[in-house]
N, C-alpha and C positions, 0 to 999 in steps of 0.2 A: 342844767340844760345844755349849756355851752359844751362841757366835755362830751355829752352825749352825741351832739351835732358834729363835734371834730371826729369823734369814733365813727359816726355813720359815714361822713364824707371820705374818710380813709378806707373803709370798707367798701364802699361803692367803687373807689378808684383802684383800689389795690387787690380787691377779691372779686367783686360782682363783674367788673369789666372784663379781667381775664377769663373768667368762668364762661361769660357770654361769648366771648371770642372763641373760645374752645368749642362750645356747642354750636357755633356757626361754621366750625371746620377751618379755622385759621392754620396757617403751616407751622407757625411757632406762636407759644403763647408765654409771656413773661409775667411772672407774679414775685412779690417779694415776701418771702416766709417770715422774715423778722418782723415784718409790720403787723402780723398775726398777734404779736404780743402786746403791741401798743394798742390795738383795737381791743383786746381783752381788758387792758387796764381801763381804758375809756369807758368801756361797757359796764364793768364790774364797779368801778368807782363812781361813775356818773349815776347809775342806778342807786347805789348806796347813798350818795349825797342827796339825790331826789327824793328818797324814800324816807331817810332818817334826818336828813338836815344836819348831819354831823352831830347828832345827840350823843353818840357813842364815839368819842375820839378814836381814830385808828393808830395814834401815835402818842408817845409821851414825850413831850418836847424837852423837858428837864433831863430826863435818862437818855434822850435821843434813840429811843427804841420803839418797837410796836407793841401796842396792846393786844388784848386777846382778839378784839375786834379787827385790829389790823393784821393779825396773823390769819384769822378766817378769811378776811379779804384776799390776803396774799394767796392762800390756799386755792380759793375759788378763781382767783386770776389765772394761777398756774394750770389749773385743770382745764379752763376754758380756753387758754392759749395752745395747750397740746392738742384738745380736741379739735379746735378750729384747724390747726395745722394738719394734723392726720385727715380730717375730712376733705380739706381742699386738695391735698395730696392724691387721696384715693379717688376723688372725683376726677382730677385731671388725668390720672392713670387709667380710668376706666373709659376715659374719652379717647385714650391712645396717646397721650403725651407722657413723656418720661422726665 
């Protein structure tokens, strides 16, 4: 739950507030594209841990590598981060910001 809460707070501050400022017609809007990756990690891993309780370990501590579940989570995180970045970028461009 804490991971999801951290991701939600970061999304509010770094994504929703700039989008809201853009909708209100602010002269400039500043957002941090890199934070989208952290938000995606918080969302994916937070939901994973909330739903499964880590029944299926995502990493092998002895071999220091990802398990199949870990690679799936990594892939979902990457797709989510890319989709979030392009969605925010397209939304800001459609509102007239570059």
